PDBQT receptor file of N, H, CA, C and O in Angstrom, charges set to zero:
ATOM      1  N   MET A   1     364.833 132.773 137.699  1.00  0.00    +0.000 N 
ATOM      2  CA  MET A   1     366.180 132.730 137.151  1.00  0.00    +0.000 C 
ATOM      3  C   MET A   1     366.298 133.812 136.082  1.00  0.00    +0.000 C 
ATOM      4  O   MET A   1     365.452 133.912 135.194  1.00  0.00    +0.000 OA
ATOM      5  N   SER A   2     367.339 134.609 136.171  1.00  0.00    +0.000 N 
ATOM      6  H   SER A   2     368.027 134.527 136.893  1.00  0.00    +0.000 HD
ATOM      7  CA  SER A   2     367.537 135.668 135.185  1.00  0.00    +0.000 C 
ATOM      8  C   SER A   2     367.985 135.059 133.862  1.00  0.00    +0.000 C 
ATOM      9  O   SER A   2     368.383 133.896 133.800  1.00  0.00    +0.000 OA
ATOM     10  N   ASN A   3     367.914 135.866 132.807  1.00  0.00    +0.000 N 
ATOM     11  H   ASN A   3     367.591 136.811 132.858  1.00  0.00    +0.000 HD
ATOM     12  CA  ASN A   3     368.354 135.392 131.499  1.00  0.00    +0.000 C 
ATOM     13  C   ASN A   3     369.821 134.990 131.516  1.00  0.00    +0.000 C 
ATOM     14  O   ASN A   3     370.203 134.011 130.874  1.00  0.00    +0.000 OA
ATOM     15  N   SER A   4     370.648 135.737 132.244  1.00  0.00    +0.000 N 
ATOM     16  H   SER A   4     370.338 136.532 132.766  1.00  0.00    +0.000 HD
ATOM     17  CA  SER A   4     372.070 135.390 132.301  1.00  0.00    +0.000 C 
ATOM     18  C   SER A   4     372.273 134.073 133.049  1.00  0.00    +0.000 C 
ATOM     19  O   SER A   4     373.251 133.367 132.801  1.00  0.00    +0.000 OA
ATOM     20  N   GLY A   5     371.359 133.735 133.962  1.00  0.00    +0.000 N 
ATOM     21  H   GLY A   5     370.565 134.308 134.163  1.00  0.00    +0.000 HD
ATOM     22  CA  GLY A   5     371.433 132.468 134.669  1.00  0.00    +0.000 C 
ATOM     23  C   GLY A   5     371.084 131.281 133.788  1.00  0.00    +0.000 C 
ATOM     24  O   GLY A   5     371.400 130.138 134.121  1.00  0.00    +0.000 OA
ATOM     25  N   LEU A   6     370.438 131.548 132.678  1.00  0.00    +0.000 N 
ATOM     26  H   LEU A   6     370.181 132.476 132.408  1.00  0.00    +0.000 HD
ATOM     27  CA  LEU A   6     370.091 130.477 131.753  1.00  0.00    +0.000 C 
ATOM     28  C   LEU A   6     371.251 130.078 130.845  1.00  0.00    +0.000 C 
ATOM     29  O   LEU A   6     371.238 128.992 130.265  1.00  0.00    +0.000 OA
ATOM     30  N   LEU A   7     372.237 130.935 130.720  1.00  0.00    +0.000 N 
ATOM     31  H   LEU A   7     372.247 131.817 131.192  1.00  0.00    +0.000 HD
ATOM     32  CA  LEU A   7     373.340 130.672 129.793  1.00  0.00    +0.000 C 
ATOM     33  C   LEU A   7     374.123 129.403 130.131  1.00  0.00    +0.000 C 
ATOM     34  O   LEU A   7     374.308 128.575 129.238  1.00  0.00    +0.000 OA
ATOM     35  N   PRO A   8     374.592 129.200 131.357  1.00  0.00    +0.000 N 
ATOM     36  CA  PRO A   8     375.346 127.972 131.634  1.00  0.00    +0.000 C 
ATOM     37  C   PRO A   8     374.562 126.687 131.349  1.00  0.00    +0.000 C 
ATOM     38  O   PRO A   8     375.102 125.788 130.704  1.00  0.00    +0.000 OA
ATOM     39  N   PRO A   9     373.294 126.565 131.809  1.00  0.00    +0.000 N 
ATOM     40  CA  PRO A   9     372.569 125.328 131.482  1.00  0.00    +0.000 C 
ATOM     41  C   PRO A   9     372.345 125.151 129.979  1.00  0.00    +0.000 C 
ATOM     42  O   PRO A   9     372.372 124.032 129.467  1.00  0.00    +0.000 OA
ATOM     43  N   LEU A  10     372.127 126.253 129.289  1.00  0.00    +0.000 N 
ATOM     44  H   LEU A  10     372.105 127.162 129.705  1.00  0.00    +0.000 HD
ATOM     45  CA  LEU A  10     371.957 126.185 127.838  1.00  0.00    +0.000 C 
ATOM     46  C   LEU A  10     373.227 125.661 127.178  1.00  0.00    +0.000 C 
ATOM     47  O   LEU A  10     373.169 124.761 126.340  1.00  0.00    +0.000 OA
ATOM     48  N   LEU A  11     374.368 126.222 127.553  1.00  0.00    +0.000 N 
ATOM     49  H   LEU A  11     374.415 126.953 128.234  1.00  0.00    +0.000 HD
ATOM     50  CA  LEU A  11     375.638 125.771 126.981  1.00  0.00    +0.000 C 
ATOM     51  C   LEU A  11     375.911 124.312 127.335  1.00  0.00    +0.000 C 
ATOM     52  O   LEU A  11     376.455 123.564 126.521  1.00  0.00    +0.000 OA
ATOM     53  N   PHE A  12     375.535 123.906 128.548  1.00  0.00    +0.000 N 
ATOM     54  H   PHE A  12     375.093 124.512 129.209  1.00  0.00    +0.000 HD
ATOM     55  CA  PHE A  12     375.712 122.516 128.960  1.00  0.00    +0.000 C 
ATOM     56  C   PHE A  12     374.901 121.581 128.058  1.00  0.00    +0.000 C 
ATOM     57  O   PHE A  12     375.404 120.549 127.615  1.00  0.00    +0.000 OA
ATOM     58  N   LYS A  13     373.659 121.942 127.794  1.00  0.00    +0.000 N 
ATOM     59  H   LYS A  13     373.250 122.780 128.154  1.00  0.00    +0.000 HD
ATOM     60  CA  LYS A  13     372.796 121.121 126.938  1.00  0.00    +0.000 C 
ATOM     61  C   LYS A  13     373.307 121.101 125.495  1.00  0.00    +0.000 C 
ATOM     62  O   LYS A  13     373.270 120.061 124.837  1.00  0.00    +0.000 OA
ATOM     63  N   ILE A  14     373.777 122.232 125.012  1.00  0.00    +0.000 N 
ATOM     64  H   ILE A  14     373.808 123.076 125.546  1.00  0.00    +0.000 HD
ATOM     65  CA  ILE A  14     374.346 122.271 123.664  1.00  0.00    +0.000 C 
ATOM     66  C   ILE A  14     375.563 121.363 123.589  1.00  0.00    +0.000 C 
ATOM     67  O   ILE A  14     375.744 120.649 122.603  1.00  0.00    +0.000 OA
ATOM     68  N   ASN A  15     376.395 121.384 124.619  1.00  0.00    +0.000 N 
ATOM     69  H   ASN A  15     376.248 121.964 125.420  1.00  0.00    +0.000 HD
ATOM     70  CA  ASN A  15     377.570 120.509 124.652  1.00  0.00    +0.000 C 
ATOM     71  C   ASN A  15     377.151 119.041 124.690  1.00  0.00    +0.000 C 
ATOM     72  O   ASN A  15     377.758 118.212 124.011  1.00  0.00    +0.000 OA
ATOM     73  N   GLU A  16     376.128 118.708 125.470  1.00  0.00    +0.000 N 
ATOM     74  H   GLU A  16     375.635 119.381 126.022  1.00  0.00    +0.000 HD
ATOM     75  CA  GLU A  16     375.629 117.328 125.496  1.00  0.00    +0.000 C 
ATOM     76  C   GLU A  16     375.173 116.891 124.110  1.00  0.00    +0.000 C 
ATOM     77  O   GLU A  16     375.465 115.778 123.672  1.00  0.00    +0.000 OA
ATOM     78  N   ASN A  17     374.459 117.774 123.427  1.00  0.00    +0.000 N 
ATOM     79  H   ASN A  17     374.223 118.678 123.782  1.00  0.00    +0.000 HD
ATOM     80  CA  ASN A  17     374.003 117.467 122.072  1.00  0.00    +0.000 C 
ATOM     81  C   ASN A  17     375.185 117.253 121.131  1.00  0.00    +0.000 C 
ATOM     82  O   ASN A  17     375.167 116.346 120.299  1.00  0.00    +0.000 OA
ATOM     83  N   LEU A  18     376.194 118.075 121.264  1.00  0.00    +0.000 N 
ATOM     84  H   LEU A  18     376.209 118.812 121.940  1.00  0.00    +0.000 HD
ATOM     85  CA  LEU A  18     377.386 117.954 120.427  1.00  0.00    +0.000 C 
ATOM     86  C   LEU A  18     378.074 116.611 120.653  1.00  0.00    +0.000 C 
ATOM     87  O   LEU A  18     378.493 115.957 119.698  1.00  0.00    +0.000 OA
ATOM     88  N   LEU A  19     378.190 116.202 121.907  1.00  0.00    +0.000 N 
ATOM     89  H   LEU A  19     377.849 116.733 122.683  1.00  0.00    +0.000 HD
ATOM     90  CA  LEU A  19     378.820 114.918 122.217  1.00  0.00    +0.000 C 
ATOM     91  C   LEU A  19     377.988 113.751 121.691  1.00  0.00    +0.000 C 
ATOM     92  O   LEU A  19     378.540 112.753 121.229  1.00  0.00    +0.000 OA
ATOM     93  N   ALA A  20     376.667 113.872 121.758  1.00  0.00    +0.000 N 
ATOM     94  H   ALA A  20     376.218 114.682 122.134  1.00  0.00    +0.000 HD
ATOM     95  CA  ALA A  20     375.797 112.823 121.222  1.00  0.00    +0.000 C 
ATOM     96  C   ALA A  20     375.942 112.725 119.703  1.00  0.00    +0.000 C 
ATOM     97  O   ALA A  20     375.983 111.626 119.149  1.00  0.00    +0.000 OA
ATOM     98  N   LEU A  21     376.018 113.861 119.043  1.00  0.00    +0.000 N 
ATOM     99  H   LEU A  21     375.985 114.754 119.493  1.00  0.00    +0.000 HD
ATOM    100  CA  LEU A  21     376.225 113.858 117.593  1.00  0.00    +0.000 C 
ATOM    101  C   LEU A  21     377.580 113.272 117.226  1.00  0.00    +0.000 C 
ATOM    102  O   LEU A  21     377.704 112.541 116.243  1.00  0.00    +0.000 OA
ATOM    103  N   GLU A  22     378.587 113.595 118.016  1.00  0.00    +0.000 N 
ATOM    104  H   GLU A  22     378.486 114.189 118.814  1.00  0.00    +0.000 HD
ATOM    105  CA  GLU A  22     379.920 113.027 117.772  1.00  0.00    +0.000 C 
ATOM    106  C   GLU A  22     379.869 111.511 117.860  1.00  0.00    +0.000 C 
ATOM    107  O   GLU A  22     380.434 110.820 117.012  1.00  0.00    +0.000 OA
ATOM    108  N   ALA A  23     379.200 110.991 118.873  1.00  0.00    +0.000 N 
ATOM    109  H   ALA A  23     378.741 111.552 119.562  1.00  0.00    +0.000 HD
ATOM    110  CA  ALA A  23     379.101 109.539 119.041  1.00  0.00    +0.000 C 
ATOM    111  C   ALA A  23     378.347 108.900 117.874  1.00  0.00    +0.000 C 
ATOM    112  O   ALA A  23     378.737 107.839 117.387  1.00  0.00    +0.000 OA
ATOM    113  N   ALA A  24     377.281 109.539 117.432  1.00  0.00    +0.000 N 
ATOM    114  H   ALA A  24     376.964 110.401 117.828  1.00  0.00    +0.000 HD
ATOM    115  CA  ALA A  24     376.507 109.003 116.308  1.00  0.00    +0.000 C 
ATOM    116  C   ALA A  24     377.327 109.003 115.023  1.00  0.00    +0.000 C 
ATOM    117  O   ALA A  24     377.295 108.035 114.263  1.00  0.00    +0.000 OA
ATOM    118  N   VAL A  25     378.054 110.076 114.783  1.00  0.00    +0.000 N 
ATOM    119  H   VAL A  25     378.080 110.862 115.400  1.00  0.00    +0.000 HD
ATOM    120  CA  VAL A  25     378.883 110.154 113.574  1.00  0.00    +0.000 C 
ATOM    121  C   VAL A  25     380.001 109.122 113.631  1.00  0.00    +0.000 C 
ATOM    122  O   VAL A  25     380.353 108.530 112.610  1.00  0.00    +0.000 OA
ATOM    123  N   MET A  26     380.561 108.905 114.813  1.00  0.00    +0.000 N 
ATOM    124  H   MET A  26     380.275 109.386 115.642  1.00  0.00    +0.000 HD
ATOM    125  CA  MET A  26     381.606 107.895 114.957  1.00  0.00    +0.000 C 
ATOM    126  C   MET A  26     381.050 106.500 114.672  1.00  0.00    +0.000 C 
ATOM    127  O   MET A  26     381.695 105.699 113.996  1.00  0.00    +0.000 OA
ATOM    128  N   GLU A  27     379.867 106.215 115.181  1.00  0.00    +0.000 N 
ATOM    129  H   GLU A  27     379.343 106.866 115.730  1.00  0.00    +0.000 HD
ATOM    130  CA  GLU A  27     379.231 104.926 114.888  1.00  0.00    +0.000 C 
ATOM    131  C   GLU A  27     379.013 104.764 113.384  1.00  0.00    +0.000 C 
ATOM    132  O   GLU A  27     379.251 103.693 112.826  1.00  0.00    +0.000 OA
ATOM    133  N   PHE A  28     378.565 105.821 112.746  1.00  0.00    +0.000 N 
ATOM    134  H   PHE A  28     378.372 106.691 113.199  1.00  0.00    +0.000 HD
ATOM    135  CA  PHE A  28     378.348 105.781 111.297  1.00  0.00    +0.000 C 
ATOM    136  C   PHE A  28     379.665 105.529 110.563  1.00  0.00    +0.000 C 
ATOM    137  O   PHE A  28     379.706 104.735 109.623  1.00  0.00    +0.000 OA
ATOM    138  N   SER A  29     380.724 106.190 110.978  1.00  0.00    +0.000 N 
ATOM    139  H   SER A  29     380.690 106.835 111.741  1.00  0.00    +0.000 HD
ATOM    140  CA  SER A  29     382.013 106.001 110.302  1.00  0.00    +0.000 C 
ATOM    141  C   SER A  29     382.523 104.575 110.514  1.00  0.00    +0.000 C 
ATOM    142  O   SER A  29     383.121 103.997 109.606  1.00  0.00    +0.000 OA
ATOM    143  N   ASN A  30     382.297 103.999 111.701  1.00  0.00    +0.000 N 
ATOM    144  H   ASN A  30     381.812 104.469 112.438  1.00  0.00    +0.000 HD
ATOM    145  CA  ASN A  30     382.674 102.603 111.935  1.00  0.00    +0.000 C 
ATOM    146  C   ASN A  30     381.886 101.666 111.027  1.00  0.00    +0.000 C 
ATOM    147  O   ASN A  30     382.444 100.721 110.468  1.00  0.00    +0.000 OA
ATOM    148  N   TRP A  31     380.602 101.925 110.882  1.00  0.00    +0.000 N 
ATOM    149  H   TRP A  31     380.149 102.692 111.336  1.00  0.00    +0.000 HD
ATOM    150  CA  TRP A  31     379.738 101.119 110.025  1.00  0.00    +0.000 C 
ATOM    151  C   TRP A  31     380.213 101.189 108.572  1.00  0.00    +0.000 C 
ATOM    152  O   TRP A  31     380.281 100.171 107.883  1.00  0.00    +0.000 OA
ATOM    153  N   VAL A  32     380.538 102.387 108.119  1.00  0.00    +0.000 N 
ATOM    154  H   VAL A  32     380.483 103.214 108.679  1.00  0.00    +0.000 HD
ATOM    155  CA  VAL A  32     381.016 102.566 106.742  1.00  0.00    +0.000 C 
ATOM    156  C   VAL A  32     382.352 101.850 106.546  1.00  0.00    +0.000 C 
ATOM    157  O   VAL A  32     382.581 101.215 105.516  1.00  0.00    +0.000 OA
ATOM    158  N   GLU A  33     383.227 101.961 107.541  1.00  0.00    +0.000 N 
ATOM    159  H   GLU A  33     383.040 102.477 108.377  1.00  0.00    +0.000 HD
ATOM    160  CA  GLU A  33     384.535 101.315 107.427  1.00  0.00    +0.000 C 
ATOM    161  C   GLU A  33     384.389  99.792 107.325  1.00  0.00    +0.000 C 
ATOM    162  O   GLU A  33     385.120  99.151 106.571  1.00  0.00    +0.000 OA
ATOM    163  N   GLN A  34     383.462  99.218 108.070  1.00  0.00    +0.000 N 
ATOM    164  H   GLN A  34     382.868  99.738 108.684  1.00  0.00    +0.000 HD
ATOM    165  CA  GLN A  34     383.233  97.779 108.020  1.00  0.00    +0.000 C 
ATOM    166  C   GLN A  34     382.752  97.327 106.642  1.00  0.00    +0.000 C 
ATOM    167  O   GLN A  34     382.864  96.151 106.295  1.00  0.00    +0.000 OA
ATOM    168  N   ARG A  35     382.227  98.248 105.874  1.00  0.00    +0.000 N 
ATOM    169  H   ARG A  35     382.137  99.203 106.156  1.00  0.00    +0.000 HD
ATOM    170  CA  ARG A  35     381.745  97.937 104.542  1.00  0.00    +0.000 C 
ATOM    171  C   ARG A  35     382.742  98.325 103.456  1.00  0.00    +0.000 C 
ATOM    172  O   ARG A  35     382.408  98.367 102.272  1.00  0.00    +0.000 OA
ATOM    173  N   GLY A  36     383.978  98.608 103.882  1.00  0.00    +0.000 N 
ATOM    174  H   GLY A  36     384.249  98.573 104.844  1.00  0.00    +0.000 HD
ATOM    175  CA  GLY A  36     385.053  98.760 102.920  1.00  0.00    +0.000 C 
ATOM    176  C   GLY A  36     385.503 100.168 102.566  1.00  0.00    +0.000 C 
ATOM    177  O   GLY A  36     386.353 100.327 101.690  1.00  0.00    +0.000 OA
ATOM    178  N   SER A  37     384.976 101.174 103.201  1.00  0.00    +0.000 N 
ATOM    179  H   SER A  37     384.285 101.045 103.913  1.00  0.00    +0.000 HD
ATOM    180  CA  SER A  37     385.387 102.538 102.861  1.00  0.00    +0.000 C 
ATOM    181  C   SER A  37     386.201 103.144 103.998  1.00  0.00    +0.000 C 
ATOM    182  O   SER A  37     385.751 104.052 104.696  1.00  0.00    +0.000 OA
ATOM    183  N   SER A  38     387.395 102.624 104.160  1.00  0.00    +0.000 N 
ATOM    184  H   SER A  38     387.761 101.887 103.593  1.00  0.00    +0.000 HD
ATOM    185  CA  SER A  38     388.225 103.098 105.269  1.00  0.00    +0.000 C 
ATOM    186  C   SER A  38     388.704 104.532 105.060  1.00  0.00    +0.000 C 
ATOM    187  O   SER A  38     388.934 105.247 106.036  1.00  0.00    +0.000 OA
ATOM    188  N   ASP A  39     388.862 104.972 103.801  1.00  0.00    +0.000 N 
ATOM    189  H   ASP A  39     388.675 104.392 103.008  1.00  0.00    +0.000 HD
ATOM    190  CA  ASP A  39     389.267 106.363 103.553  1.00  0.00    +0.000 C 
ATOM    191  C   ASP A  39     388.215 107.336 104.082  1.00  0.00    +0.000 C 
ATOM    192  O   ASP A  39     388.548 108.336 104.717  1.00  0.00    +0.000 OA
ATOM    193  N   PHE A  40     386.959 107.039 103.817  1.00  0.00    +0.000 N 
ATOM    194  H   PHE A  40     386.689 106.227 103.300  1.00  0.00    +0.000 HD
ATOM    195  CA  PHE A  40     385.874 107.889 104.307  1.00  0.00    +0.000 C 
ATOM    196  C   PHE A  40     385.874 107.913 105.831  1.00  0.00    +0.000 C 
ATOM    197  O   PHE A  40     385.781 108.977 106.444  1.00  0.00    +0.000 OA
ATOM    198  N   ALA A  41     385.979 106.740 106.434  1.00  0.00    +0.000 N 
ATOM    199  H   ALA A  41     386.055 105.876 105.937  1.00  0.00    +0.000 HD
ATOM    200  CA  ALA A  41     385.961 106.648 107.899  1.00  0.00    +0.000 C 
ATOM    201  C   ALA A  41     387.131 107.417 108.504  1.00  0.00    +0.000 C 
ATOM    202  O   ALA A  41     386.965 108.100 109.515  1.00  0.00    +0.000 OA
ATOM    203  N   ASP A  42     388.305 107.313 107.899  1.00  0.00    +0.000 N 
ATOM    204  H   ASP A  42     388.439 106.758 107.078  1.00  0.00    +0.000 HD
ATOM    205  CA  ASP A  42     389.470 108.056 108.391  1.00  0.00    +0.000 C 
ATOM    206  C   ASP A  42     389.246 109.560 108.296  1.00  0.00    +0.000 C 
ATOM    207  O   ASP A  42     389.622 110.304 109.201  1.00  0.00    +0.000 OA
ATOM    208  N   ASN A  43     388.638 110.004 107.212  1.00  0.00    +0.000 N 
ATOM    209  H   ASN A  43     388.331 109.399 106.477  1.00  0.00    +0.000 HD
ATOM    210  CA  ASN A  43     388.352 111.437 107.051  1.00  0.00    +0.000 C 
ATOM    211  C   ASN A  43     387.373 111.931 108.111  1.00  0.00    +0.000 C 
ATOM    212  O   ASN A  43     387.537 113.019 108.662  1.00  0.00    +0.000 OA
ATOM    213  N   VAL A  44     386.368 111.131 108.388  1.00  0.00    +0.000 N 
ATOM    214  H   VAL A  44     386.235 110.247 107.940  1.00  0.00    +0.000 HD
ATOM    215  CA  VAL A  44     385.384 111.506 109.419  1.00  0.00    +0.000 C 
ATOM    216  C   VAL A  44     386.062 111.585 110.784  1.00  0.00    +0.000 C 
ATOM    217  O   VAL A  44     385.865 112.544 111.530  1.00  0.00    +0.000 OA
ATOM    218  N   ARG A  45     386.860 110.571 111.102  1.00  0.00    +0.000 N 
ATOM    219  H   ARG A  45     387.021 109.792 110.496  1.00  0.00    +0.000 HD
ATOM    220  CA  ARG A  45     387.553 110.575 112.397  1.00  0.00    +0.000 C 
ATOM    221  C   ARG A  45     388.511 111.753 112.506  1.00  0.00    +0.000 C 
ATOM    222  O   ARG A  45     388.671 112.334 113.579  1.00  0.00    +0.000 OA
ATOM    223  N   GLY A  46     389.142 112.100 111.401  1.00  0.00    +0.000 N 
ATOM    224  H   GLY A  46     389.012 111.629 110.529  1.00  0.00    +0.000 HD
ATOM    225  CA  GLY A  46     390.024 113.266 111.408  1.00  0.00    +0.000 C 
ATOM    226  C   GLY A  46     389.263 114.540 111.714  1.00  0.00    +0.000 C 
ATOM    227  O   GLY A  46     389.743 115.395 112.459  1.00  0.00    +0.000 OA
ATOM    228  N   ALA A  47     388.075 114.668 111.140  1.00  0.00    +0.000 N 
ATOM    229  H   ALA A  47     387.685 113.973 110.535  1.00  0.00    +0.000 HD
ATOM    230  CA  ALA A  47     387.253 115.854 111.394  1.00  0.00    +0.000 C 
ATOM    231  C   ALA A  47     386.770 115.888 112.840  1.00  0.00    +0.000 C 
ATOM    232  O   ALA A  47     386.608 116.965 113.414  1.00  0.00    +0.000 OA
ATOM    233  N   LEU A  48     386.540 114.727 113.427  1.00  0.00    +0.000 N 
ATOM    234  H   LEU A  48     386.671 113.852 112.961  1.00  0.00    +0.000 HD
ATOM    235  CA  LEU A  48     386.056 114.662 114.802  1.00  0.00    +0.000 C 
ATOM    236  C   LEU A  48     387.137 114.970 115.833  1.00  0.00    +0.000 C 
ATOM    237  O   LEU A  48     386.826 115.188 117.004  1.00  0.00    +0.000 OA
ATOM    238  N   THR A  49     388.389 114.991 115.420  1.00  0.00    +0.000 N 
ATOM    239  H   THR A  49     388.642 114.814 114.469  1.00  0.00    +0.000 HD
ATOM    240  CA  THR A  49     389.463 115.283 116.384  1.00  0.00    +0.000 C 
ATOM    241  C   THR A  49     389.336 116.686 116.965  1.00  0.00    +0.000 C 
ATOM    242  O   THR A  49     389.760 116.925 118.096  1.00  0.00    +0.000 OA
ATOM    243  N   ALA A  50     388.761 117.611 116.212  1.00  0.00    +0.000 N 
ATOM    244  H   ALA A  50     388.416 117.416 115.293  1.00  0.00    +0.000 HD
ATOM    245  CA  ALA A  50     388.563 118.965 116.736  1.00  0.00    +0.000 C 
ATOM    246  C   ALA A  50     387.639 118.926 117.951  1.00  0.00    +0.000 C 
ATOM    247  O   ALA A  50     387.852 119.657 118.918  1.00  0.00    +0.000 OA
ATOM    248  N   LEU A  51     386.626 118.084 117.905  1.00  0.00    +0.000 N 
ATOM    249  H   LEU A  51     386.453 117.489 117.119  1.00  0.00    +0.000 HD
ATOM    250  CA  LEU A  51     385.729 117.960 119.054  1.00  0.00    +0.000 C 
ATOM    251  C   LEU A  51     386.483 117.420 120.261  1.00  0.00    +0.000 C 
ATOM    252  O   LEU A  51     386.306 117.904 121.379  1.00  0.00    +0.000 OA
ATOM    253  N   ASP A  52     387.310 116.432 120.036  1.00  0.00    +0.000 N 
ATOM    254  H   ASP A  52     387.454 116.038 119.128  1.00  0.00    +0.000 HD
ATOM    255  CA  ASP A  52     388.100 115.873 121.139  1.00  0.00    +0.000 C 
ATOM    256  C   ASP A  52     389.070 116.898 121.710  1.00  0.00    +0.000 C 
ATOM    257  O   ASP A  52     389.230 116.998 122.926  1.00  0.00    +0.000 OA
ATOM    258  N   ARG A  53     389.719 117.662 120.827  1.00  0.00    +0.000 N 
ATOM    259  H   ARG A  53     389.589 117.581 119.839  1.00  0.00    +0.000 HD
ATOM    260  CA  ARG A  53     390.684 118.673 121.281  1.00  0.00    +0.000 C 
ATOM    261  C   ARG A  53     390.028 119.717 122.161  1.00  0.00    +0.000 C 
ATOM    262  O   ARG A  53     390.633 120.188 123.124  1.00  0.00    +0.000 OA
ATOM    263  N   ASN A  54     388.802 120.083 121.842  1.00  0.00    +0.000 N 
ATOM    264  H   ASN A  54     388.310 119.701 121.060  1.00  0.00    +0.000 HD
ATOM    265  CA  ASN A  54     388.130 121.176 122.546  1.00  0.00    +0.000 C 
ATOM    266  C   ASN A  54     387.294 120.723 123.734  1.00  0.00    +0.000 C 
ATOM    267  O   ASN A  54     386.861 121.557 124.529  1.00  0.00    +0.000 OA
ATOM    268  N   GLU A  55     387.059 119.437 123.873  1.00  0.00    +0.000 N 
ATOM    269  H   GLU A  55     387.410 118.759 123.227  1.00  0.00    +0.000 HD
ATOM    270  CA  GLU A  55     386.134 118.946 124.893  1.00  0.00    +0.000 C 
ATOM    271  C   GLU A  55     386.544 119.328 126.312  1.00  0.00    +0.000 C 
ATOM    272  O   GLU A  55     385.700 119.773 127.090  1.00  0.00    +0.000 OA
ATOM    273  N   GLU A  56     387.801 119.167 126.663  1.00  0.00    +0.000 N 
ATOM    274  H   GLU A  56     388.486 118.805 126.031  1.00  0.00    +0.000 HD
ATOM    275  CA  GLU A  56     388.230 119.464 128.031  1.00  0.00    +0.000 C 
ATOM    276  C   GLU A  56     388.053 120.948 128.368  1.00  0.00    +0.000 C 
ATOM    277  O   GLU A  56     387.602 121.288 129.462  1.00  0.00    +0.000 OA
ATOM    278  N   PHE A  57     388.406 121.827 127.430  1.00  0.00    +0.000 N 
ATOM    279  H   PHE A  57     388.772 121.551 126.541  1.00  0.00    +0.000 HD
ATOM    280  CA  PHE A  57     388.231 123.267 127.650  1.00  0.00    +0.000 C 
ATOM    281  C   PHE A  57     386.756 123.607 127.836  1.00  0.00    +0.000 C 
ATOM    282  O   PHE A  57     386.402 124.393 128.715  1.00  0.00    +0.000 OA
ATOM    283  N   ILE A  58     385.905 123.020 127.017  1.00  0.00    +0.000 N 
ATOM    284  H   ILE A  58     386.192 122.382 126.303  1.00  0.00    +0.000 HD
ATOM    285  CA  ILE A  58     384.467 123.285 127.118  1.00  0.00    +0.000 C 
ATOM    286  C   ILE A  58     383.944 122.831 128.475  1.00  0.00    +0.000 C 
ATOM    287  O   ILE A  58     383.216 123.571 129.136  1.00  0.00    +0.000 OA
ATOM    288  N   LYS A  59     384.306 121.630 128.892  1.00  0.00    +0.000 N 
ATOM    289  H   LYS A  59     384.897 121.029 128.355  1.00  0.00    +0.000 HD
ATOM    290  CA  LYS A  59     383.840 121.114 130.183  1.00  0.00    +0.000 C 
ATOM    291  C   LYS A  59     384.338 121.973 131.334  1.00  0.00    +0.000 C 
ATOM    292  O   LYS A  59     383.585 122.249 132.268  1.00  0.00    +0.000 OA
ATOM    293  N   MET A  60     385.586 122.398 131.283  1.00  0.00    +0.000 N 
ATOM    294  H   MET A  60     386.198 122.175 130.525  1.00  0.00    +0.000 HD
ATOM    295  CA  MET A  60     386.151 123.223 132.344  1.00  0.00    +0.000 C 
ATOM    296  C   MET A  60     385.441 124.577 132.408  1.00  0.00    +0.000 C 
ATOM    297  O   MET A  60     385.105 125.059 133.490  1.00  0.00    +0.000 OA
ATOM    298  N   THR A  61     385.218 125.183 131.248  1.00  0.00    +0.000 N 
ATOM    299  H   THR A  61     385.491 124.791 130.369  1.00  0.00    +0.000 HD
ATOM    300  CA  THR A  61     384.553 126.489 131.199  1.00  0.00    +0.000 C 
ATOM    301  C   THR A  61     383.115 126.388 131.684  1.00  0.00    +0.000 C 
ATOM    302  O   THR A  61     382.646 127.257 132.418  1.00  0.00    +0.000 OA
ATOM    303  N   LEU A  62     382.413 125.334 131.279  1.00  0.00    +0.000 N 
ATOM    304  H   LEU A  62     382.794 124.628 130.682  1.00  0.00    +0.000 HD
ATOM    305  CA  LEU A  62     381.044 125.145 131.750  1.00  0.00    +0.000 C 
ATOM    306  C   LEU A  62     380.997 124.959 133.264  1.00  0.00    +0.000 C 
ATOM    307  O   LEU A  62     380.113 125.494 133.933  1.00  0.00    +0.000 OA
ATOM    308  N   ALA A  63     381.938 124.211 133.794  1.00  0.00    +0.000 N 
ATOM    309  H   ALA A  63     382.657 123.776 133.250  1.00  0.00    +0.000 HD
ATOM    310  CA  ALA A  63     381.981 124.024 135.255  1.00  0.00    +0.000 C 
ATOM    311  C   ALA A  63     382.173 125.355 135.965  1.00  0.00    +0.000 C 
ATOM    312  O   ALA A  63     381.551 125.606 136.998  1.00  0.00    +0.000 OA
ATOM    313  N   MET A  64     383.028 126.208 135.418  1.00  0.00    +0.000 N 
ATOM    314  H   MET A  64     383.533 126.004 134.579  1.00  0.00    +0.000 HD
ATOM    315  CA  MET A  64     383.243 127.526 136.028  1.00  0.00    +0.000 C 
ATOM    316  C   MET A  64     381.988 128.387 135.933  1.00  0.00    +0.000 C 
ATOM    317  O   MET A  64     381.636 129.084 136.886  1.00  0.00    +0.000 OA
ATOM    318  N   LEU A  65     381.315 128.341 134.789  1.00  0.00    +0.000 N 
ATOM    319  H   LEU A  65     381.600 127.775 134.015  1.00  0.00    +0.000 HD
ATOM    320  CA  LEU A  65     380.102 129.135 134.612  1.00  0.00    +0.000 C 
ATOM    321  C   LEU A  65     378.981 128.671 135.540  1.00  0.00    +0.000 C 
ATOM    322  O   LEU A  65     378.165 129.480 135.982  1.00  0.00    +0.000 OA
ATOM    323  N   MET A  66     378.940 127.385 135.833  1.00  0.00    +0.000 N 
ATOM    324  H   MET A  66     379.603 126.728 135.474  1.00  0.00    +0.000 HD
ATOM    325  CA  MET A  66     377.861 126.841 136.635  1.00  0.00    +0.000 C 
ATOM    326  C   MET A  66     378.137 126.919 138.135  1.00  0.00    +0.000 C 
ATOM    327  O   MET A  66     377.253 126.628 138.941  1.00  0.00    +0.000 OA
ATOM    328  N   THR A  67     379.345 127.308 138.513  1.00  0.00    +0.000 N 
ATOM    329  H   THR A  67     380.062 127.544 137.859  1.00  0.00    +0.000 HD
ATOM    330  CA  THR A  67     379.686 127.456 139.922  1.00  0.00    +0.000 C 
ATOM    331  C   THR A  67     379.133 128.787 140.430  1.00  0.00    +0.000 C 
ATOM    332  O   THR A  67     379.388 129.831 139.829  1.00  0.00    +0.000 OA
ATOM    333  N   PRO A  68     378.378 128.760 141.528  1.00  0.00    +0.000 N 
ATOM    334  CA  PRO A  68     377.851 130.024 142.052  1.00  0.00    +0.000 C 
ATOM    335  C   PRO A  68     378.998 130.952 142.473  1.00  0.00    +0.000 C 
ATOM    336  O   PRO A  68     380.058 130.501 142.906  1.00  0.00    +0.000 OA
ATOM    337  N   ASP A  69     378.757 132.236 142.336  1.00  0.00    +0.000 N 
ATOM    338  H   ASP A  69     377.896 132.603 141.984  1.00  0.00    +0.000 HD
ATOM    339  CA  ASP A  69     379.776 133.236 142.708  1.00  0.00    +0.000 C 
ATOM    340  C   ASP A  69     380.034 133.263 144.191  1.00  0.00    +0.000 C 
ATOM    341  O   ASP A  69     380.860 134.046 144.660  1.00  0.00    +0.000 OA
TER     342      ASP A  69
């Protein structure tokens, strides 16, 4: 596999890691909110909206990159 052939799988794995981190941070914000800090949890969820906004574009682009020519 050429170096350029490694790019799509690498980006796919990076995206998987990003989604896993998003889920972990969301769990943490839920835990914090249950303990009375809803302002903090709201701020975290607000910051995570960027990940949600970009997720579909990332998945679509990765699918195109991984499709053989």
